[in-house]
SEGUMI-692129 format. One record per residue (C-alpha): x, y, z. Coordinates in steps of 0.02 Angstrom, whole numbers, plus 50000, padded with zeros to 5 digits. Example, Ala and Ser with C-alpha at 12.3 -4.5 7.8 and 13.67 -1.06 7.14 Angstrom:
BEGIN
506154977550390/506844994750357/
! end
This chain:
BEGIN
500005000050000/501505011550026/501935010449841/500175014349783/500035029349667/498265035749634/497735038049453/498015054949374/496705067649426/496365059649594/497095065449760/497585055949917/495785053349971/495165046249806/494135061349758/494345068949588/495175085949594/494045100549548/494565110249396/494625128649448/494305134249269/492775123349245/491155132949212/489905133549353/488235125049341/486705136249331/485835139249497/484275128949520/482595137549520/482485134349707/484115143649740/483525158449637/481895158349736/482855157549901/483985172049856/482445182549820/481395177749972/482725174850107/482795193350160/480905194250183/480885178050284/482305184650393/481335200750419/479725191650466/480615179450584/482175188250652/482645174550776/482605160550648/484175149850630/484945146150459/484205128750453/482475134450507/482525148250377/482935135350244/481475124550303/480305139350291/480905143250115/480685124950068/478905125250130/478555141050030/479345133049875/478325117049890/476705127149899/477065135549731/476275128449574/477305123649422/476785139449329/477345150149478/479055141449479/479365144649294/480035162649311/481345156749435/481945143249316/482125156349179/483085167949295/484295153849336/484675151349152/484905170149128/486145170749272/487155156949188/487215165749020/487755182149101/489125173249197/489735164749039/489825181348946/490785189249091/492025174849098/492325175548909/492585194448924/493785191449068/494775178748965/494865190948819/495545204548934/496815192349006/497395187748830/497585206248787/498605208948945/499745194448903/499975200948725/500385218348792/501645211248913/502395200648775/502565215948662/503395225248804/504635211248832/504985210048644/505325228848636/506455227948786/507425213448710/507645223248548/508305238148646/509595227548735/510115219648571/510315236848491/511345243448636/512465228148630/512845231048445/513315249348470/
! end
């Protein structure tokens, strides 16, 4: 067992390592609903613990009909598309930065080469 080497991508505990660059999953309709109604539930019941607040939100969610849940599902998909556009914009900016830095380094190398020849 001392010589055992886990397969690539798995750590010591046998779990697959999470890719930090992987895209996030869209929030479920329930999470979108919770983010909208949590402040009002906290205001109505100020002494409620985190778990009890979640139970209250779950009860409210289960009482909604399918047609009432539909807007929250759409909002979850919109949040995902906005996040994807932001991340692609962020990657584009990072590429531009790298190109700028590369140009700077190229110019600096040319200057040192020119001064060496003089």
